[in-house]
C-alpha positions as CSV (number, residue, x, y, z in Angstrom):
1,M,-27.8,9.0,-4.4
2,K,-27.0,12.3,-6.1
3,K,-26.2,13.7,-2.6
4,I,-23.8,10.8,-1.9
5,L,-22.1,11.3,-5.3
6,T,-21.7,14.9,-4.5
7,I,-20.0,14.0,-1.2
8,F,-17.6,11.6,-2.9
9,L,-16.7,14.0,-5.7
10,C,-16.1,16.8,-3.2
11,A,-13.8,14.6,-1.2
12,S,-11.9,13.6,-4.3
13,F,-11.5,17.2,-5.3
14,I,-10.3,18.3,-1.9
15,C,-7.7,15.6,-1.9
16,T,-6.5,16.5,-5.3
17,G,-5.8,20.1,-4.2
18,C,-4.5,19.5,-0.7
19,G,-0.8,19.3,-1.3
20,N,-0.1,20.8,2.2
21,M,-2.6,18.6,4.0
22,S,-1.2,15.9,6.3
23,K,-1.4,12.4,5.1
24,T,-3.6,11.4,8.0
25,S,-6.1,14.1,7.0
26,K,-6.1,12.8,3.4
27,G,-6.7,9.3,4.7
28,A,-9.7,10.6,6.7
29,I,-11.2,12.3,3.7
30,M,-10.8,9.3,1.4
31,G,-12.1,7.1,4.1
32,G,-15.1,9.4,4.5
33,A,-15.8,9.3,0.8
34,G,-15.7,5.5,0.7
35,G,-17.9,5.4,3.8
36,A,-20.4,7.6,2.1
37,V,-20.7,5.2,-0.8
38,V,-21.0,2.2,1.5
39,G,-23.5,4.0,3.8
40,A,-25.6,4.9,0.8
41,G,-25.8,1.3,-0.2
42,I,-26.8,0.2,3.3
43,G,-29.4,3.0,3.5
44,A,-30.9,2.2,0.2
45,A,-31.1,-1.5,1.0
46,V,-32.8,-0.9,4.3
47,G,-35.1,2.0,3.5
48,K,-35.6,1.5,-0.3
49,D,-35.7,5.2,-0.9
50,A,-33.4,8.1,-1.6
51,K,-33.8,9.7,1.8
52,S,-32.6,6.5,3.5
53,A,-29.7,6.3,1.1
54,A,-28.7,9.9,1.9
55,V,-28.9,9.3,5.7
56,G,-26.9,6.1,5.3
57,G,-24.3,8.0,3.3
58,V,-23.9,10.7,6.0
59,V,-23.5,8.0,8.6
60,G,-21.1,6.0,6.4
61,A,-19.1,9.2,5.7
62,A,-18.6,9.8,9.4
63,V,-17.6,6.2,10.0
64,G,-15.3,6.2,7.0
65,A,-13.6,9.4,8.0
66,A,-12.9,7.9,11.5
67,V,-11.5,4.7,10.0
68,G,-9.4,6.6,7.4
69,S,-8.0,8.8,10.2
70,V,-6.9,5.9,12.4
71,I,-5.5,3.8,9.5
72,G,-3.8,6.9,8.1
73,D,-2.1,7.7,11.4
74,I,-0.8,4.2,11.8
75,M,0.5,3.9,8.3
76,E,2.2,7.4,8.4
77,K,4.0,6.5,11.7
78,K,5.1,3.1,10.4
79,A,6.4,4.6,7.2
80,A,8.5,7.0,9.2
81,E,10.0,4.1,11.2
82,M,10.7,2.1,8.1
83,A,12.4,5.1,6.4
84,Q,15.3,4.4,8.8
85,I,16.1,1.0,7.1
86,D,19.2,1.2,4.9
87,G,18.8,0.9,1.2
88,V,15.1,1.6,0.9
89,Q,12.8,4.4,-0.2
90,V,9.5,4.7,1.7
91,E,6.4,6.7,0.7
92,T,2.7,6.6,1.6
93,V,0.1,5.9,-1.1
94,T,-3.6,5.2,-1.3
95,D,-4.7,1.6,-1.6
96,D,-7.7,0.2,-3.6
97,N,-10.0,0.9,-0.6
98,G,-9.0,4.5,-0.4
99,Y,-7.0,4.1,2.8
100,E,-3.4,5.1,3.5
101,A,-0.8,2.4,2.6
102,I,3.0,2.2,2.5
103,K,5.2,1.7,-0.5
104,I,8.7,0.5,0.1
105,T,11.2,0.3,-2.8
106,F,14.2,-1.9,-2.5
107,D,17.0,-1.0,-4.9
108,S,18.3,-3.9,-7.0
109,G,21.8,-2.7,-6.5
110,I,21.4,-3.8,-2.8
111,L,19.1,-6.8,-3.4
112,F,20.6,-8.5,-6.4
113,E,23.4,-8.6,-8.8
114,T,22.5,-7.9,-12.5
115,G,20.5,-10.7,-14.0
116,K,20.4,-12.6,-10.6
117,Y,17.7,-13.2,-8.1
118,T,19.8,-14.5,-5.2
119,L,19.7,-12.3,-2.1
120,N,23.0,-11.0,-0.8
121,E,23.9,-10.3,2.8
122,A,23.1,-6.6,2.6
123,S,19.7,-7.2,1.2
124,K,19.0,-9.8,3.9
125,A,19.9,-7.3,6.5
126,S,17.4,-4.8,5.1
127,L,14.7,-7.4,4.8
128,S,15.3,-8.5,8.4
129,E,14.7,-4.9,9.5
130,F,11.6,-4.7,7.4
131,A,10.3,-8.0,9.0
132,V,10.9,-6.6,12.5
133,E,8.8,-3.5,11.6
134,M,6.0,-5.8,10.4
135,R,5.8,-7.9,13.5
136,D,3.9,-5.1,15.4
137,L,1.6,-4.5,12.5
138,P,0.0,-8.0,11.9
139,E,-3.3,-6.6,10.6
140,T,-1.7,-5.8,7.2
141,D,-1.3,-7.4,3.8
142,I,2.0,-7.4,2.0
143,T,2.2,-7.3,-1.8
144,I,5.7,-7.7,-3.5
145,Y,6.4,-6.7,-7.1
146,G,9.7,-7.5,-8.9
147,H,10.9,-5.3,-11.7
148,T,13.7,-5.4,-14.3
149,D,15.3,-3.2,-16.8
150,N,14.7,-3.9,-20.5
151,T,17.9,-5.8,-21.2
152,G,17.1,-9.2,-22.7
153,S,13.9,-10.7,-23.9
154,A,10.5,-10.1,-22.5
155,A,10.3,-13.8,-21.5
156,V,13.6,-13.7,-19.6
157,N,12.7,-10.5,-17.7
158,E,9.2,-11.8,-16.9
159,R,10.8,-14.8,-15.3
160,L,13.5,-12.8,-13.6
161,S,11.2,-10.3,-12.1
162,L,9.0,-13.0,-10.7
163,Q,12.0,-14.8,-9.2
164,R,13.1,-11.7,-7.5
165,A,9.7,-11.1,-6.0
166,Q,9.5,-14.7,-4.9
167,A,13.0,-14.5,-3.4
168,V,11.9,-11.6,-1.2
169,S,8.7,-13.4,-0.2
170,D,10.5,-16.6,0.7
171,Y,13.1,-14.9,2.8
172,L,10.4,-12.9,4.7
173,K,8.6,-16.2,5.4
174,R,11.9,-17.6,6.8
175,L,11.9,-14.5,9.1
176,G,8.5,-15.3,10.4
177,I,6.1,-13.3,8.2
178,E,3.1,-15.5,7.6
179,A,2.7,-16.7,4.0
180,D,-1.0,-15.8,3.9
181,R,-0.2,-12.2,4.4
182,M,1.9,-12.0,1.3
183,V,1.4,-12.2,-2.5
184,Y,4.1,-11.6,-5.1
185,E,4.2,-10.8,-8.8
186,G,6.7,-10.1,-11.6
187,K,6.3,-7.0,-13.6
188,S,9.2,-7.5,-16.0
189,F,10.2,-4.1,-17.6
190,K,6.6,-2.9,-18.0
191,E,6.7,-0.2,-15.4
192,P,10.0,1.7,-15.6
193,I,10.7,4.6,-13.3
194,A,13.8,5.8,-15.2
195,D,15.3,5.9,-18.7
196,N,16.4,2.4,-19.8
197,S,18.8,3.9,-22.3
198,T,21.2,4.8,-19.5
199,A,23.1,2.6,-17.1
200,E,21.8,4.6,-14.1
201,G,18.3,4.4,-15.4
202,R,18.5,0.7,-15.8
203,R,19.9,0.4,-12.3
204,L,16.9,2.3,-10.9
205,N,14.5,0.1,-12.9
206,R,15.9,-3.1,-11.5
207,R,14.0,-3.0,-8.2
208,V,11.6,-4.7,-5.8
209,E,8.6,-2.8,-4.5
210,V,6.6,-3.8,-1.4
211,F,3.2,-2.5,-0.5
212,V,1.8,-2.7,3.0
213,S,-1.9,-2.1,3.3
214,A,-4.6,-2.5,5.9
215,N,-6.3,-5.9,5.8
216,E,-9.9,-6.7,6.6
217,T,-9.1,-7.2,10.3
218,M,-7.6,-3.8,10.6
219,I,-10.4,-2.1,8.8
220,K,-13.0,-3.9,10.9
221,Q,-11.2,-3.1,14.2
222,A,-11.0,0.6,13.1
223,E,-14.7,0.6,12.3
224,E,-15.5,-0.9,15.7
225,G,-13.2,1.5,17.5
226,N,-10.9,-1.3,18.7
227,L,-7.9,-0.2,16.7
228,K,-5.8,2.4,18.5
229,K,-3.5,4.9,16.9
230,K,0.2,4.1,17.4
231,K,1.9,6.3,20.0
């Protein structure tokens, strides 16, 4: 197990200091680290000894690296495509499984009027483009977070942030995105990205964020070698 822990820590250290490394390479490293841990568990369960755990970890690291590379490549290319949508900011992040994921931030100035949660025509157009991009990537989960500035009470902002996230989810469902792919949550003003003491800061904080991550099907297909990198 000590060997496996060393592999995981080394991978984490490498990713921390690899600012110039491609996102796909980072995904492969993190996938390899996760695979090492999983492989160690499998080896220990089967062989009941440290040697089997170490062997399982090496195998798991190789599988994890391959899975991370494929998923990272798909997410990076899809992020580049979605960056062309008007009124959004797109970046790649790491999900809870250590794989590449996509974070899309929709500005409230485009999505909603202040204090409102009704989608306007411009926001519907942006969400329609997003839905089109998601149709060729069905093996993903979509998580939607609504945010507000700190104007008004906590209770009001909690409700408003949830209503904004739900409005996005409901509209995406109308556009054909399956409900079981999506979850939504209101974050109120708990996670500001700018200074709430200024008008511009409050505008930036009124936002909706959408995360696109590999679901169990994509991960399994990548493990089995049935998930091809996007061309």
